[in-house]
All heavy atoms as an XYZ file, in Angstrom:
612
protein
N     -18.473      5.836    -29.286
C     -18.134      4.506    -28.817
C     -16.618      4.358    -28.645
O     -16.170      3.741    -27.702
C     -18.668      3.458    -29.787
O     -18.266      2.176    -29.377
N     -15.851      4.936    -29.586
C     -14.398      4.847    -29.482
C     -13.900      5.521    -28.202
O     -13.014      5.020    -27.539
C     -13.713      5.485    -30.694
C     -13.859      4.632    -31.944
O     -14.196      3.440    -31.803
O     -13.631      5.156    -33.049
N     -14.492      6.669    -27.869
C     -14.085      7.402    -26.671
C     -14.401      6.585    -25.424
O     -13.595      6.499    -24.513
C     -14.823      8.765    -26.639
C     -14.547      9.572    -25.406
C     -13.127     10.120    -25.419
N     -12.892     10.848    -24.191
C     -11.736     10.934    -23.597
N     -10.684     10.383    -24.124
N     -11.605     11.605    -22.490
N     -15.568      5.968    -25.395
C     -15.952      5.138    -24.242
C     -15.022      3.944    -24.115
O     -14.588      3.603    -23.023
C     -17.402      4.690    -24.384
C     -17.899      3.848    -23.223
C     -19.408      3.862    -23.116
N     -19.984      2.796    -22.353
C     -19.712      2.491    -21.094
N     -18.806      3.143    -20.439
N     -20.329      1.511    -20.469
N     -14.682      3.317    -25.238
C     -13.747      2.190    -25.211
C     -12.390      2.629    -24.667
O     -11.765      1.925    -23.877
C     -13.568      1.586    -26.608
C     -14.830      0.867    -27.094
O     -15.703      0.553    -26.258
O     -14.920      0.611    -28.302
N     -11.930      3.810    -25.071
C     -10.657      4.336    -24.602
C     -10.716      4.613    -23.096
O      -9.787      4.286    -22.361
C     -10.285      5.620    -25.354
C      -8.957      6.266    -24.956
C      -7.796      5.296    -25.207
C      -8.753      7.548    -25.736
N     -11.835      5.189    -22.634
C     -11.993      5.462    -21.203
C     -11.956      4.168    -20.392
O     -11.324      4.111    -19.340
C     -13.311      6.192    -20.925
C     -13.273      7.648    -21.389
O     -12.175      8.163    -21.662
O     -14.358      8.254    -21.480
N     -12.624      3.144    -20.885
C     -12.648      1.853    -20.191
C     -11.242      1.263    -20.159
O     -10.778      0.782    -19.138
C     -13.649      0.883    -20.857
C     -15.090      1.360    -20.587
C     -13.464     -0.537    -20.344
C     -16.146      0.631    -21.385
N     -10.534      1.345    -21.289
C      -9.173      0.818    -21.369
C      -8.252      1.573    -20.409
O      -7.478      0.972    -19.677
C      -8.663      0.919    -22.811
C      -7.253      0.431    -22.997
C      -6.962     -0.932    -22.938
C      -6.212      1.320    -23.208
C      -5.667     -1.389    -23.093
C      -4.909      0.874    -23.366
C      -4.645     -0.482    -23.313
O      -3.360     -0.931    -23.472
N      -8.358      2.890    -20.410
C      -7.529      3.713    -19.540
C      -7.829      3.416    -18.078
O      -6.919      3.308    -17.261
C      -7.758      5.207    -19.838
O      -7.498      5.442    -21.223
C      -6.865      6.085    -19.008
N      -9.093      3.254    -17.735
C      -9.481      2.922    -16.366
C      -8.920      1.558    -15.976
O      -8.402      1.389    -14.872
C     -11.019      2.942    -16.206
O     -11.490      4.256    -16.519
C     -11.435      2.577    -14.793
N      -9.006      0.594    -16.883
C      -8.457     -0.742    -16.603
C      -6.955     -0.677    -16.350
O      -6.446     -1.329    -15.447
C      -8.770     -1.707    -17.755
C     -10.212     -2.153    -17.818
C     -10.631     -2.925    -16.585
O      -9.845     -3.641    -15.972
N     -11.881     -2.772    -16.189
N      -6.254      0.119    -17.156
C      -4.807      0.271    -16.965
C      -4.512      0.895    -15.607
O      -3.606      0.456    -14.898
C      -4.210      1.148    -18.063
C      -3.991      0.438    -19.367
C      -3.264      1.342    -20.358
O      -3.639      2.503    -20.520
N      -2.253      0.814    -20.999
N      -5.262      1.921    -15.257
C      -5.068      2.593    -13.971
C      -5.343      1.634    -12.819
O      -4.593      1.599    -11.836
C      -5.964      3.822    -13.875
N      -6.402      0.841    -12.940
C      -6.720     -0.137    -11.900
C      -5.584     -1.149    -11.745
O      -5.195     -1.485    -10.629
C      -8.025     -0.869    -12.226
C      -9.308     -0.110    -11.910
C     -10.508     -0.833    -12.511
C      -9.492      0.066    -10.412
N      -5.061     -1.631    -12.859
C      -3.961     -2.606    -12.803
C      -2.727     -1.993    -12.147
O      -2.060     -2.646    -11.339
C      -3.630     -3.124    -14.196
C      -4.691     -4.049    -14.748
C      -4.419     -4.453    -16.193
O      -3.477     -3.983    -16.814
N      -5.261     -5.327    -16.720
N      -2.425     -0.737    -12.472
C      -1.279     -0.071    -11.885
C      -1.465      0.076    -10.371
O      -0.572     -0.230     -9.588
C      -1.082      1.310    -12.513
C       0.142      2.027    -11.981
S       0.222      3.753    -12.510
C      -1.066      4.455    -11.490
N      -2.658      0.512     -9.957
C      -2.929      0.690     -8.533
C      -2.912     -0.650     -7.812
O      -2.393     -0.756     -6.696
C      -4.261      1.440     -8.315
C      -4.114      2.890     -8.800
C      -4.685      1.405     -6.848
C      -5.409      3.674     -8.825
N      -3.443     -1.691     -8.451
C      -3.422     -3.021     -7.831
C      -1.985     -3.477     -7.588
O      -1.675     -4.066     -6.547
C      -4.180     -4.022     -8.689
C      -5.684     -3.829     -8.626
C      -6.455     -4.612     -9.681
O      -5.831     -5.320    -10.500
O      -7.695     -4.495     -9.697
N      -1.094     -3.201     -8.531
C       0.316     -3.533     -8.351
C       0.925     -2.763     -7.189
O       1.670     -3.323     -6.373
N       0.588     -1.481     -7.092
C       1.100     -0.654     -5.994
C       0.529     -1.124     -4.655
O       1.229     -1.101     -3.638
C       0.781      0.811     -6.245
C       1.599      1.379     -7.410
C       1.190      2.771     -7.802
N       1.359      3.711     -6.701
C       0.736      4.895     -6.645
N      -0.072      5.275     -7.609
N       0.949      5.703     -5.628
N      -0.725     -1.564     -4.663
C      -1.338     -2.089     -3.435
C      -0.590     -3.340     -2.980
O      -0.265     -3.483     -1.804
C      -2.844     -2.375     -3.635
C      -3.622     -1.051     -3.693
C      -3.393     -3.282     -2.520
C      -5.082     -1.198     -4.091
N      -0.312     -4.243     -3.923
C       0.428     -5.472     -3.568
C       1.797     -5.126     -2.976
O       2.210     -5.705     -1.965
C       0.584     -6.385     -4.786
C      -0.667     -7.192     -5.107
C      -0.389     -8.257     -6.157
N      -0.028     -7.690     -7.446
C      -0.902     -7.282     -8.369
N      -2.193     -7.383     -8.129
N      -0.488     -6.801     -9.521
N       2.501     -4.193     -3.610
C       3.813     -3.774     -3.108
C       3.695     -3.181     -1.707
O       4.513     -3.476     -0.830
C       4.440     -2.739     -4.044
C       4.862     -3.296     -5.385
C       5.254     -2.205     -6.373
O       5.298     -1.011     -5.998
O       5.511     -2.550     -7.543
N       2.687     -2.359     -1.500
C       2.516     -1.711     -0.202
C       2.121     -2.723      0.862
O       2.569     -2.641      2.000
C       1.479     -0.588     -0.302
C       1.556      0.417      0.805
C       2.896      1.122      0.874
O       3.497      1.458     -0.135
N       3.390      1.337      2.069
N       1.284     -3.707      0.490
C       0.923     -4.762      1.442
C       2.173     -5.522      1.882
O       2.329     -5.847      3.061
C      -0.090     -5.727      0.820
C      -1.487     -5.172      0.725
C      -2.441     -6.065     -0.050
O      -2.000     -6.837     -0.931
O      -3.653     -5.969      0.213
N       3.066     -5.791      0.939
C       4.311     -6.490      1.283
C       5.183     -5.631      2.203
O       5.795     -6.150      3.136
C       5.071     -6.897      0.025
C       4.411     -8.051     -0.718
S       5.402     -8.733     -2.066
C       5.342     -7.403     -3.259
N       5.236     -4.329      1.946
C       6.021     -3.427      2.798
C       5.467     -3.426      4.221
O       6.231     -3.490      5.195
C       6.025     -2.018      2.215
N       4.154     -3.371      4.345
C       3.509     -3.390      5.670
C       3.826     -4.713      6.369
O       4.188     -4.724      7.555
C       1.979     -3.170      5.545
C       1.267     -3.488      6.856
C       1.690     -1.740      5.104
N       3.734     -5.813      5.641
C       4.019     -7.126      6.233
C       5.471     -7.236      6.675
O       5.755     -7.788      7.744
C       3.682     -8.244      5.241
C       2.204     -8.435      5.040
C       1.892     -9.443      3.936
O       2.777     -9.860      3.184
N       0.635     -9.824      3.825
N       6.395     -6.707      5.842
C       7.817     -6.748      6.216
C       8.070     -5.975      7.506
O       8.777     -6.453      8.402
C       8.688     -6.164      5.098
C       9.037     -7.139      4.006
C      10.147     -6.615      3.106
N       9.851     -5.318      2.512
C       9.190     -5.130      1.371
N       8.768     -6.164      0.688
N       8.974     -3.919      0.911
N       7.495     -4.788      7.599
C       7.676     -3.982      8.807
C       7.083     -4.681     10.028
O       7.691     -4.720     11.097
C       7.037     -2.601      8.627
C       7.816     -1.633      7.742
C       6.950     -0.437      7.366
C       9.081     -1.162      8.448
N       5.891     -5.248      9.868
C       5.249     -5.950     10.983
C       6.092     -7.142     11.422
O       6.296     -7.363     12.619
C       3.841     -6.403     10.580
N       6.618     -7.888     10.462
C       7.458     -9.048     10.787
C       8.717     -8.618     11.524
O       9.126     -9.250     12.498
C       7.863     -9.800      9.520
O       6.752    -10.340      8.887
N       9.324     -7.555     11.036
C      10.546     -7.049     11.663
C      10.293     -6.632     13.109
O      11.074     -6.954     14.000
C      11.093     -5.865     10.858
C      12.419     -5.360     11.330
C      13.575     -6.333     11.154
O      13.495     -7.218     10.279
O      14.559     -6.210     11.900
N       9.184     -5.950     13.335
C       8.876     -5.483     14.688
C       8.552     -6.636     15.622
O       8.766     -6.544     16.823
C       7.716     -4.483     14.654
C       8.098     -3.167     14.020
S       6.855     -1.846     14.188
C       5.381     -2.571     13.522
N       8.015     -7.740     15.073
C       7.566     -8.846     15.917
C       8.605     -9.957     16.047
O       8.390    -10.919     16.773
C       6.266     -9.430     15.354
C       5.121     -8.457     15.417
C       3.894     -8.954     14.676
O       3.894    -10.033     14.108
N       2.837     -8.159     14.681
N       9.736     -9.819     15.338
C      10.728    -10.888     15.358
C      11.273    -11.081     16.771
O      11.724    -10.127     17.400
C      11.872    -10.570     14.394
C      12.771    -11.769     14.190
C      13.702    -11.665     13.022
N      13.774    -10.369     12.396
C      14.902     -9.779     12.035
N      16.059    -10.349     12.273
N      14.899     -8.621     11.436
N      11.237    -12.313     17.259
C      11.752    -12.577     18.605
C      13.259    -12.296     18.668
O      13.974    -12.494     17.698
C      11.484    -14.066     18.831
C      10.670    -14.534     17.688
C      10.719    -13.495     16.618
N      13.689    -11.861     19.800
C      15.118    -11.650     19.994
C      15.601    -10.260     19.641
O      16.731     -9.907     19.943
N      14.756     -9.470     18.976
C      15.163     -8.096     18.674
C      15.135     -7.280     19.955
O      14.157     -7.293     20.688
C      14.231     -7.455     17.641
C      14.532     -7.902     16.237
O      15.606     -8.416     15.962
N      13.602     -7.692     15.334
N      16.207     -6.587     20.185
C      16.264     -5.692     21.348
C      16.295     -4.272     20.810
O      17.328     -3.779     20.392
C      17.505     -5.989     22.182
C      17.411     -7.322     22.870
C      18.472     -7.457     23.960
N      18.211     -8.628     24.767
C      18.619     -9.856     24.456
N      19.293    -10.056     23.355
N      18.363    -10.867     25.255
N      15.134     -3.672     20.796
C      14.999     -2.346     20.214
C      15.171     -1.268     21.271
O      14.684     -1.395     22.391
C      13.614     -2.181     19.582
C      13.304     -3.174     18.522
C      12.476     -4.247     18.641
C      13.779     -3.204     17.190
N      12.417     -4.936     17.460
C      13.210     -4.315     16.548
C      14.651     -2.398     16.463
C      13.476     -4.639     15.224
C      14.913     -2.722     15.137
C      14.330     -3.823     14.534
N      15.801     -0.184     20.879
C      15.815      0.995     21.738
C      14.475      1.708     21.537
O      13.755      1.446     20.563
C      16.950      1.961     21.350
O      16.711      2.456     20.033
C      18.313      1.283     21.431
N      14.188      2.628     22.433
C      12.950      3.394     22.294
C      12.924      4.108     20.944
O      11.906      4.116     20.259
C      12.815      4.413     23.441
C      11.645      5.333     23.222
C      10.343      4.914     23.498
C      11.833      6.606     22.690
C       9.265      5.736     23.271
C      10.753      7.447     22.464
C       9.472      7.004     22.750
O       8.411      7.828     22.514
N      14.053      4.688     20.541
C      14.121      5.431     19.281
C      13.840      4.513     18.091
O      13.135      4.884     17.158
C      15.490      6.106     19.118
C      15.741      7.247     20.079
C      16.186      6.785     21.475
O      16.587      5.613     21.643
O      16.114      7.601     22.404
N      14.410      3.309     18.135
C      14.173      2.352     17.042
C      12.701      1.945     16.976
O      12.136      1.844     15.888
C      15.056      1.116     17.222
C      16.524      1.384     16.967
C      17.390      0.211     17.387
O      17.146     -0.430     18.408
N      18.414     -0.064     16.588
N      12.116      1.712     18.127
C      10.691      1.348     18.170
C       9.854      2.494     17.607
O       8.938      2.278     16.814
C      10.250      1.005     19.613
C      10.908     -0.292     20.061
C       8.728      0.910     19.707
C      10.747     -0.588     21.545
N      10.201      3.721     17.996
C       9.468      4.884     17.508
C       9.578      5.004     15.989
O       8.573      5.210     15.296
C       9.983      6.146     18.198
C       9.286      7.390     17.757
N       7.974      7.653     18.086
C       9.707      8.415     16.987
C       7.619      8.806     17.540
N       8.646      9.293     16.868
N      10.787      4.853     15.453
C      10.996      4.941     13.999
C      10.229      3.837     13.276
O       9.535      4.095     12.293
C      12.515      4.874     13.656
C      12.736      4.669     12.167
C      13.209      6.138     14.136
N      10.333      2.609     13.765
C       9.631      1.486     13.128
C       8.112      1.683     13.186
O       7.412      1.428     12.213
C      10.000      0.166     13.803
C      11.439     -0.240     13.638
S      11.825     -0.973     12.051
C      10.964     -2.512     12.146
N       7.619      2.146     14.319
C       6.178      2.374     14.465
C       5.703      3.458     13.509
O       4.641      3.336     12.898
C       5.838      2.774     15.900
O       6.132      1.719     16.775
N       6.509      4.504     13.364
C       6.167      5.587     12.441
C       6.165      5.081     11.001
O       5.247      5.375     10.230
C       7.152      6.761     12.602
O       7.069      7.242     13.951
C       6.825      7.893     11.651
N       7.185      4.305     10.649
C       7.249      3.744      9.288
C       6.050      2.842      9.019
O       5.465      2.874      7.935
C       8.550      2.952      9.096
C       9.779      3.811      9.024
C      11.058      2.995      8.961
O      11.087      1.821      9.310
N      12.128      3.633      8.519
N       5.685      2.037     10.003
C       4.541      1.150      9.851
C       3.265      1.954      9.648
O       2.470      1.655      8.748
C       4.416      0.233     11.075
C       3.254     -0.728     10.977
C       3.380     -1.922     10.272
C       2.036     -0.435     11.562
C       2.311     -2.809     10.167
C       0.962     -1.306     11.457
C       1.108     -2.484     10.761
O       0.047     -3.349     10.646
N       3.065      2.982     10.456
C       1.858      3.812     10.341
C       1.806      4.501      8.980
O       0.739      4.576      8.356
C       1.816      4.845     11.466
N       2.944      4.992      8.503
C       2.990      5.640      7.192
C       2.695      4.647      6.076
O       1.964      4.962      5.131
C       4.350      6.306      6.974
C       4.571      7.517      7.846
C       5.999      8.032      7.787
O       6.917      7.349      7.361
N       6.188      9.266      8.236
N       3.257      3.458      6.166
C       3.018      2.431      5.152
C       1.543      2.027      5.135
O       0.942      1.857      4.074
C       3.906      1.208      5.409
N       0.958      1.901      6.316
C      -0.459      1.544      6.425
C      -1.331      2.650      5.833
O      -2.296      2.373      5.123
C      -0.813      1.295      7.899
C      -2.167      0.677      8.108
C      -2.256     -0.748      7.589
O      -1.336     -1.535      7.717
N      -3.385     -1.079      6.999
N      -0.973      3.903      6.102
C      -1.745      5.037      5.565
C      -1.648      5.072      4.032
O      -2.655      5.332      3.359
C      -1.240      6.348      6.160
N      -0.463      4.807      3.483
C      -0.316      4.761      2.018
C      -1.162      3.638      1.428
O      -1.797      3.801      0.389
C       1.154      4.575      1.628
C       1.961      5.862      1.710
C       3.314      5.750      1.033
N       4.196      4.753      1.614
C       5.012      4.967      2.650
N       5.055      6.153      3.221
N       5.779      4.014      3.109
N      -1.178      2.502      2.100
C      -1.990      1.379      1.637
C      -3.468      1.763      1.618
O      -4.174      1.515      0.639
C      -1.761      0.159      2.529
C      -2.585     -1.084      2.209
C      -2.338     -1.555      0.777
C      -2.263     -2.195      3.197
N      -3.935      2.387      2.678
C      -5.348      2.802      2.738
C      -5.662      3.825      1.654
O      -6.734      3.788      1.051
C      -5.663      3.349      4.127
C      -5.681      2.268      5.192
C      -5.792      2.809      6.606
O      -6.142      3.991      6.777
O      -5.534      2.037      7.543
N      -4.727      4.723      1.382
C      -4.914      5.719      0.333
C      -5.024      5.052     -1.041
O      -5.898      5.392     -1.848
C      -3.749      6.711      0.353
O      -3.842      7.607     -0.724
N      -4.152      4.095     -1.299
C      -4.194      3.365     -2.572
C      -5.508      2.603     -2.720
O      -6.098      2.564     -3.794
C      -3.020      2.389     -2.673
C      -1.656      3.014     -2.931
C      -0.548      1.988     -2.695
C      -1.580      3.567     -4.342
N      -5.966      2.004     -1.636
C      -7.230      1.270     -1.692
C      -8.388      2.225     -1.966
O      -9.314      1.880     -2.697
C      -7.426      0.467     -0.413
C      -6.401     -0.632     -0.299
S      -6.583     -1.623      1.182
C      -7.235     -3.111      0.457
N      -8.318      3.434     -1.422
C      -9.330      4.436     -1.705
C      -9.326      4.827     -3.172
O     -10.396      4.969     -3.801
N      -8.124      5.013     -3.744
C      -8.012      5.318     -5.186
C      -8.632      4.193     -6.006
O      -9.339      4.431     -6.976
C      -6.548      5.474     -5.591
C      -5.890      6.763     -5.145
C      -4.442      6.822     -5.592
O      -4.167      6.503     -6.779
O      -3.583      7.181     -4.770
N      -8.314      2.947     -5.620
C      -8.824      1.796     -6.353
C     -10.344      1.772     -6.315
O     -10.993      1.549     -7.335
C      -8.250      0.508     -5.764
C      -8.651     -0.718     -6.527
C      -8.003     -1.280     -7.587
C      -9.815     -1.517     -6.303
N      -8.687     -2.369     -8.023
C      -9.812     -2.538     -7.260
C     -10.859     -1.461     -5.397
C     -10.804     -3.509     -7.321
C     -11.867     -2.410     -5.474
C     -11.823     -3.425     -6.419
N     -10.912      2.039     -5.139
C     -12.377      2.020     -4.996
C     -13.033      3.063     -5.887
O     -14.075      2.802     -6.486
C     -12.770      2.252     -3.535
C     -12.509      1.056     -2.647
C     -12.780      1.321     -1.173
O     -13.277      2.425     -0.841
O     -12.483      0.444     -0.360
N     -12.434      4.257     -5.986
C     -12.997      5.307     -6.825
C     -13.021      4.890     -8.296
O     -13.987      5.152     -9.009
C     -12.193      6.599     -6.681
C     -12.383      7.304     -5.386
C     -11.497      8.545     -5.325
C     -11.400      9.067     -3.917
N     -10.376     10.109     -3.776
N     -11.948      4.245     -8.736
C     -11.872      3.824    -10.132
C     -12.731      2.606    -10.442
O     -13.228      2.450    -11.547
C     -10.416      3.520    -10.528
C      -9.516      4.722    -10.728
C      -8.071      4.270    -10.917
C      -9.966      5.540    -11.917
N     -12.873      1.737     -9.455
C     -13.578      0.466     -9.675
C     -15.079      0.654     -9.792
O     -15.776     -0.210    -10.305
C     -13.242     -0.513     -8.557
N     -15.592      1.771     -9.308
C     -17.049      2.004     -9.310
C     -17.547      2.311    -10.702
O     -16.941      2.871    -11.524
C     -17.424      3.137     -8.336
C     -18.875      3.493     -8.455
C     -17.069      2.729     -6.920
Protein backbone atom coordinates (compact mmCIF):
# COMPACT_ATOMS: atom_id res chain seq x y z
CA UNK A 1 0.00 0.00 0.00
CA UNK A 2 2.86 2.39 0.81
CA UNK A 3 4.39 1.79 -2.63
CA UNK A 4 1.06 2.44 -4.36
CA UNK A 5 0.57 5.64 -2.35
CA UNK A 6 4.07 6.77 -3.36
CA UNK A 7 3.36 5.99 -7.03
CA UNK A 8 0.13 7.99 -6.91
CA UNK A 9 1.91 10.89 -5.20
CA UNK A 10 4.76 10.82 -7.72
CA UNK A 11 2.29 10.69 -10.62
CA UNK A 12 0.37 13.65 -9.17
CA UNK A 13 3.60 15.64 -8.86
CA UNK A 14 4.55 14.81 -12.44
CA UNK A 15 1.09 15.81 -13.67
CA UNK A 16 1.31 19.14 -11.83
CA UNK A 17 4.75 19.81 -13.29
CA UNK A 18 3.58 19.01 -16.83
CA UNK A 19 0.44 21.11 -16.36
CA UNK A 20 2.65 24.06 -15.42
CA UNK A 21 4.82 23.49 -18.50
CA UNK A 22 1.68 23.24 -20.66
CA UNK A 23 0.43 26.60 -19.33
CA UNK A 24 3.83 28.19 -20.04
CA UNK A 25 3.92 26.73 -23.54
CA UNK A 26 0.34 27.86 -24.26
CA UNK A 27 1.38 31.40 -23.30
CA UNK A 28 4.45 31.18 -25.57
CA UNK A 29 2.27 30.05 -28.49
CA UNK A 30 -0.20 32.88 -27.81
CA UNK A 31 2.61 35.46 -27.62
CA UNK A 32 4.03 34.34 -30.95
CA UNK A 33 0.59 34.33 -32.58
CA UNK A 34 -0.15 37.82 -31.25
CA UNK A 35 3.19 39.12 -32.47
CA UNK A 36 2.65 37.71 -35.96
CA UNK A 37 -0.88 39.13 -36.16
CA UNK A 38 -0.15 42.59 -34.75
CA UNK A 39 -1.30 45.25 -37.21
CA UNK A 40 1.35 47.55 -38.56
CA UNK A 41 4.20 45.04 -38.42
CA UNK A 42 6.17 45.09 -41.62
CA UNK A 43 7.96 41.79 -41.70
CA UNK A 44 10.63 40.74 -44.13
CA UNK A 45 10.36 37.29 -45.63
CA UNK A 46 13.17 36.11 -43.33
CA UNK A 47 11.40 37.45 -40.24
CA UNK A 48 8.15 35.78 -41.26
CA UNK A 49 10.01 32.52 -41.84
CA UNK A 50 11.72 32.69 -38.42
CA UNK A 51 8.48 33.57 -36.61
CA UNK A 52 6.57 30.82 -38.42
CA UNK A 53 9.27 28.30 -37.52
CA UNK A 54 9.24 29.40 -33.87
CA UNK A 55 5.46 29.13 -33.80
CA UNK A 56 5.51 25.63 -35.30
CA UNK A 57 8.17 24.51 -32.81
CA UNK A 58 6.25 25.97 -29.87
CA UNK A 59 3.06 24.27 -31.06
CA UNK A 60 4.89 20.94 -31.44
CA UNK A 61 6.30 21.23 -27.89
CA UNK A 62 2.81 21.97 -26.60
CA UNK A 63 1.40 18.89 -28.34
CA UNK A 64 4.24 16.78 -26.95
CA UNK A 65 3.56 18.00 -23.41
CA UNK A 66 -0.14 17.26 -23.81
CA UNK A 67 0.76 13.75 -24.96
CA UNK A 68 2.92 13.27 -21.84
CA UNK A 69 0.05 14.52 -19.69
CA UNK A 70 -2.40 12.11 -21.32
CA UNK A 71 -0.10 9.14 -20.67
CA UNK A 72 0.19 10.01 -16.99
CA UNK A 73 -3.45 10.93 -16.49
CA UNK A 74 -4.72 7.51 -17.59
